[in-house]
N, C-alpha and C positions, 0 to 999 in steps of 0.2 A: 189044589187051589192054595196059593199062599196068601199071607196076611193082607196084601195089597187087594187081592181079587175079592177077599171076603168082606172088607170094610171100605167105605168111602174115604176120602182124604181127611175128613174131620170126624170120623167115626171110629169106634173101637177104643179098647183100653189104651192108655198111655204106656209107651214103652221106654225103657232107659236105653240110650245110646252113648257111645263115647265118640266125641268130636275134638279134634285137636284145632286151636287157633291161637294167635299171638296173645301172650299175656297181657299186653296193653289193651287189646281189644276185649278181653274178658273184664279186665278192671273197668273200663268204660262202661260196659253193659251193667255190671254190678253197682257202679256209682249211679247210674241212671235209674235203674229199677230194683236194686237190692238183690240179694242172693235168692230170695224167695220168687222173684219175678223173673229170674233168668231163663227158665225153660220156656215160659209164655213168650217172652221177647224173642228168643231164637226161633220158635215156632212160627211167630208171626212174620219174621224175617224171611224165613223159608217159604211161607205161602206167598209173600210179595214176589219172591223170585220165581217160583212156579208160575204165577200170573205173567210175569214179564217174559219167561221163556214161551208160554202159550201164545201171548200176543205176537212175539217176534216170529214163531212158527206160522201164525195166520197171516201176518205180513208179508213173509216170503211166499206163502202159497198164493196169496193175491197178486203179488208182483209177478209170478210165473204165469198167473192165469191172464192179467190185463196189462202187465208191463209196469215199469217204474213210474212214479208219479213225477209230474213235471216240476220244474225248478220253482215255479209259483206255489204249487201245492206244498213242496217241501219247506219253503220259507214261511207259508201261512201255519203249518203244523209246528215249526219251531217257535213261532211267535206264540201260539196257543200253549205250548208246554212251558214256555218262559213265564207266561201269565199265571198258569196253574202252580208252578213252583213258587211264585212270588205270593200268591194268595195262600198256599199251604204255610209258607214261612210266616206271613202275617197272622194267620189264625193261631200258629204255635206260639208266637210272641204274645198274642193276646191272651192265650191260655195261661202261660207262665205269669204274666202280668196280673191276671185275676187270682191266680194261686198265691203270688206274692201278697197281693192286698188282703186276702183272707187270712194269711198267716201273720199279718202285722209287720211283715218285712224281716222276720227272723226265722231261721231253721227251715225254710220251705225245701231247700235243696236236700238237707239232711233227712227230712221226712220222706221226700220223694225216693231217696236211695235206700231208706230203711225198709 
C-alpha cells in the first residue's frame, strides 16, 4: 500500500516535493503570500485543480449517460458562472479595501507579502 492509499488527500505528514515553474510565477506567488505561505498557496491551487478535474470527469460521465445539454442550458450555465466570477471579484475587492482601511492606507501589500 503506497502513501496515497494510507492517507486521505488532506491527511498524513507533509512531504517535500520539487516542482518546476516559471520564475515569474514563483515571484508572483511570493509577492502575494510571502515565502512562508508559498506551500499553502500551491497546495490550495492543487486542491482546486483536483476539484475541477473531478467535476470535468463527472460532467463527461453525465453527458455520456444523458447526452449534451441544450444550447439554452449551456447559455444559462455561462451566465451563472459569469455572475459567480463577478461576485468573487467584488468580494475580493471588498476584502482588499477593508484591509487597506485597517492599515490606514500604508504598507498593506508589504504585510500581505511578508
